[in-house]
C-alpha positions in Angstrom: 9.2 -1.0 -0.5 7.7 0.7 2.5 4.1 0.1 1.5 4.8 -3.6 0.9 6.3 -3.9 4.4 3.2 -2.3 6.0 0.7 -4.4 4.1 2.7 -7.5 5.0 2.6 -6.5 8.7 -1.1 -5.9 8.4 -1.5 -9.4 6.9 0.5 -10.9 9.8 -2.1 -9.5 12.1 -4.8 -11.2 10.1 -2.9 -14.4 10.2 -2.6 -14.3 14.0 -6.3 -13.5 14.3 -7.7 -16.2 12.1 -5.1 -19.0 12.0 -4.3 -19.9 15.7 -5.3 -23.6 15.3 -5.8 -23.7 19.1 -7.9 -26.8 19.2 -5.7 -28.9 17.0 -3.6 -31.7 18.6 -0.3 -30.1 19.7 2.1 -31.9 17.4 0.1 -31.1 14.4 -0.4 -27.5 15.5 3.4 -27.2 15.9 4.0 -28.5 12.4 1.4 -26.2 10.8 2.6 -23.1 12.6 6.3 -23.9 11.9 5.7 -23.3 8.2 2.8 -20.9 8.3 4.2 -18.2 10.6 8.0 -18.4 9.6 8.0 -15.0 8.0 7.8 -15.7 4.3 7.6 -13.0 1.7 3.8 -13.0 1.8 3.7 -11.7 -1.8 0.4 -13.4 -2.6 -1.7 -12.0 0.2 -0.1 -8.6 -0.3 -1.1 -8.7 -4.0 -4.6 -9.7 -3.0 -5.0 -6.9 -0.5 -3.5 -4.2 -2.6 -5.5 -5.2 -5.7 -8.6 -5.2 -3.6 -7.8 -1.7 -2.3 -7.1 -0.5 -5.8 -10.8 -1.2 -6.7 -12.7 -0.5 -3.5 -10.3 1.0 -0.9 -11.6 -1.1 2.0 -10.7 -4.5 3.5 -13.6 -6.1 5.3 -13.3 -8.9 7.9 -14.2 -11.6 5.3 -11.6 -10.2 2.8 -9.0 -10.5 5.6 -10.1 -14.2 5.9 -9.7 -14.7 2.2 -6.1 -13.4 2.3 -5.4 -15.9 5.0 -6.9 -18.7 2.9 -4.6 -17.7 0.0 -1.5 -17.9 2.1 -2.6 -21.1 3.8 -2.9 -22.8 0.5 0.4 -21.4 -0.6 2.1 -22.8 2.5 0.5 -26.2 2.0 2.1 -26.4 -1.5 5.5 -25.5 -0.1 5.3 -28.2 2.6 4.3 -30.8 0.1 6.8 -29.6 -2.6 9.6 -30.3 -0.1 8.6 -33.9 0.5 11.0 -36.7 -0.6 8.4 -37.8 -3.1 8.2 -34.4 -4.7 11.2 -32.0 -4.9 13.0 -33.6 -1.9 14.3 -30.4 -0.3 15.8 -30.6 3.1 15.7 -26.8 3.8 13.2 -24.0 3.2 14.0 -20.4 3.9 17.3 -21.3 5.7 15.8 -23.8 8.1 14.9 -27.5 7.9 11.8 -28.2 5.8 8.7 -29.4 7.6 9.3 -33.1 7.0 12.9 -32.9 8.2 11.7 -31.2 11.4 8.5 -33.2 12.1 8.8 -36.3 10.0 7.1 -37.0 6.6 3.8 -38.2 8.0 3.2 -35.1 10.1 4.3 -32.8 7.3 1.8 -34.4 4.9 -0.9 -33.9 7.5 0.1 -30.3 8.2 -0.1 -29.6 4.4 -3.5 -31.3 4.2 -4.7 -29.3 7.2 -3.7 -26.1 5.6 -5.3 -27.0 2.3 -8.6 -27.8 4.1 -8.4 -24.7 6.3 -8.2 -22.5 3.1 -11.5 -23.8 1.9 -13.0 -23.7 5.4 -12.2 -19.9 5.5 -13.7 -19.3 2.0 -16.8 -21.2 2.9 -17.2 -19.1 6.0 -16.8 -15.9 3.9 -19.6 -17.1 1.6 -21.9 -18.2 4.4 -21.4 -15.0 6.4 -21.8 -12.6 3.5 -24.2 -14.4 1.2 -22.4 -12.4 -1.4 -22.1 -13.3 -5.1 -18.6 -11.7 -5.2 -17.3 -14.1 -2.6 -19.0 -17.1 -4.4 -17.3 -16.1 -7.7 -13.9 -15.6 -6.0 -14.3 -19.0 -4.4 -14.9 -20.6 -7.8 -11.9 -18.9 -9.3 -9.8 -20.1 -6.3 -11.0 -23.7 -6.8 -10.6 -23.7 -10.5 -7.1 -22.2 -10.7 -5.7 -24.3 -7.9 -7.0 -27.7 -8.7 -6.0 -30.5 -11.2 -6.6 -28.2 -14.1 -4.3 -25.5 -12.5 -1.7 -25.6 -9.8 -1.9 -29.3 -9.1 -1.7 -30.1 -12.8 1.5 -28.0 -13.1 3.1 -29.7 -10.2 2.3 -33.1 -11.7 4.4 -32.3 -14.9 7.1 -30.8 -12.8 7.7 -34.1 -10.9 7.6 -36.3 -14.0 11.2 -35.1 -14.6 11.1 -36.3 -18.2 12.2 -34.5 -21.3 11.4 -30.8 -21.3 9.6 -29.0 -24.2 8.6 -25.4 -24.8 4.9 -26.3 -24.3 5.6 -28.2 -21.1 7.7 -25.5 -19.5 5.0 -22.9 -20.4 2.3 -25.1 -18.9 4.3 -25.6 -15.6 4.9 -21.9 -15.4 1.3 -21.0 -16.1 0.0 -23.4 -13.5 2.5 -24.2 -10.8 3.8 -20.6 -10.6 1.2 -18.2 -12.0 -2.0 -19.9 -10.9 -1.7 -18.9 -7.2 -0.5 -15.3 -8.1 -3.6 -15.1 -10.5 -5.8 -16.2 -7.7 -4.4 -13.5 -5.5 -4.8 -10.6 -7.9 -8.0 -11.8 -9.7 -9.9 -12.6 -6.4 -8.8 -9.2 -5.0 -10.3 -7.6 -8.2 -13.5 -9.5 -8.0 -14.1 -8.7 -4.3 -13.2 -5.1 -5.0 -16.0 -5.0 -7.6 -14.0 -5.0 -10.9 -16.0 -5.5 -14.1 -15.2 -8.1 -16.7 -12.9 -5.9 -18.7 -11.0 -4.9 -15.5 -10.7 -8.5 -14.5 -9.3 -9.3 -17.9 -6.6 -6.6 -17.5 -5.7 -7.8 -14.0 -5.5 -11.4 -15.3 -3.1 -10.2 -18.1 -1.0 -8.1 -15.7 -0.6 -11.0 -13.3 0.2 -13.6 -16.0 3.1 -11.5 -17.3 4.1 -10.5 -13.7 4.2 -14.2 -12.8 6.2 -15.2 -15.8 8.8 -12.4 -15.2 8.8 -13.4 -11.5 9.7 -17.0 -12.2 12.3 -16.1 -14.8 13.9 -13.7 -12.3 14.0 -16.5 -9.6 15.7 -18.8 -12.2 18.2 -16.0 -13.0 19.0 -15.5 -9.3 19.7 -19.2 -8.9 21.8 -19.2 -12.1 24.1 -16.4 -10.9 24.4 -18.1 -7.4 25.6 -21.2 -9.1 22.8 -23.4 -7.8 22.1 -26.5 -9.8 19.1 -25.9 -12.1 15.7 -27.5 -11.4 13.8 -29.6 -14.0 11.7 -26.6 -15.1 14.5 -24.0 -15.0 14.0 -21.3 -17.7 17.7 -20.7 -18.2 18.6 -24.3 -18.5 16.0 -24.6 -21.3 16.5 -21.4 -23.1 19.8 -19.9 -22.0 20.6 -16.7 -20.1 20.3 -14.3 -23.0 16.8 -15.3 -23.8 15.9 -15.2 -20.1 17.0 -11.6 -19.9 15.0 -10.7 -23.1 11.9 -12.4 -21.9 12.2 -10.9 -18.4 12.1 -7.5 -20.0 9.3 -8.5 -22.4 7.0 -9.8 -19.7 7.7 -6.9 -17.3 6.7 -4.4 -20.0 3.5 -6.3 -20.8 2.6 -6.5 -17.1 3.1 -2.6 -16.8 1.1 -2.0 -20.1 -1.9 -3.9 -18.7 -1.9 -1.8 -15.5 -1.7 1.4 -17.6 -5.0 0.6 -19.1 -6.8 0.5 -15.7 -8.3 3.7 -14.5 -7.7 2.7 -10.8 -4.7 3.6 -8.8 -2.3 0.8 -9.5 0.8 2.6 -8.4 1.7 -0.1 -5.8 1.4 -2.9 -8.4 3.5 -1.0 -10.8 6.2 -0.5 -8.2 6.0 -4.1 -7.2 6.4 -5.1 -10.8 9.5 -2.9 -11.3 11.0 -4.2 -8.0 10.4 -7.8 -8.9 12.4 -7.3 -12.1 15.3 -5.6 -10.3 15.6 -7.7 -7.1 18.5 -9.9 -6.3 16.9 -12.4 -3.9 
């Protein structure tokens, strides 16, 4: 996807501009940047930027900062997810995970630093703009990513007890979809979307996120990787996973069809996410 590539490159420029961490102690700075600038997919800031553009066509300086806040919080979750007390993963994106490279203590602090940096950027946006839209986006960010959202979903994931339909749905809705929803919904809010448009974007990203996670689990299934605790296929089987992938993809596209804005990028991204093999 050429447009995705260009927006991703644009975001990398914002990251270099706003996330240098130059005054941070050297060891901590190295641990932060090791995970932050390692060339991940950047799907969340790209969704934020492209949703924003769909509604207003412009990316101001503070919106650029907000995109960096989204990715900073995402990277914090990855660093902490990999810790021995969480998912206990030794590798991330083909290289040693942060705690394997720098030690568990510094990895925890690197994650903490990125979490706090995300809120620092958002508060800067609010202070500099005095804008109600940034205040509302900041509230959405906090609500969806706290104990009633992303952190709550992670807490159920690490319980590693018996899985139920309700528990799996809760984990998907919070651990996976919450940060995607922040990206799309905050982009819509800052772009000036009205309440009905925000509802449609929320519906789109809910089904997009569900389909995205099911596809991730399918990719791991066909690569013969051992399933995780909250693996969709391990719980429901491959046939239902295929059916539900198709169902959620269609519902995501249907929500976008009801918007009058140009959502061609989001539609293309949804179709690509369904067809991808990695």
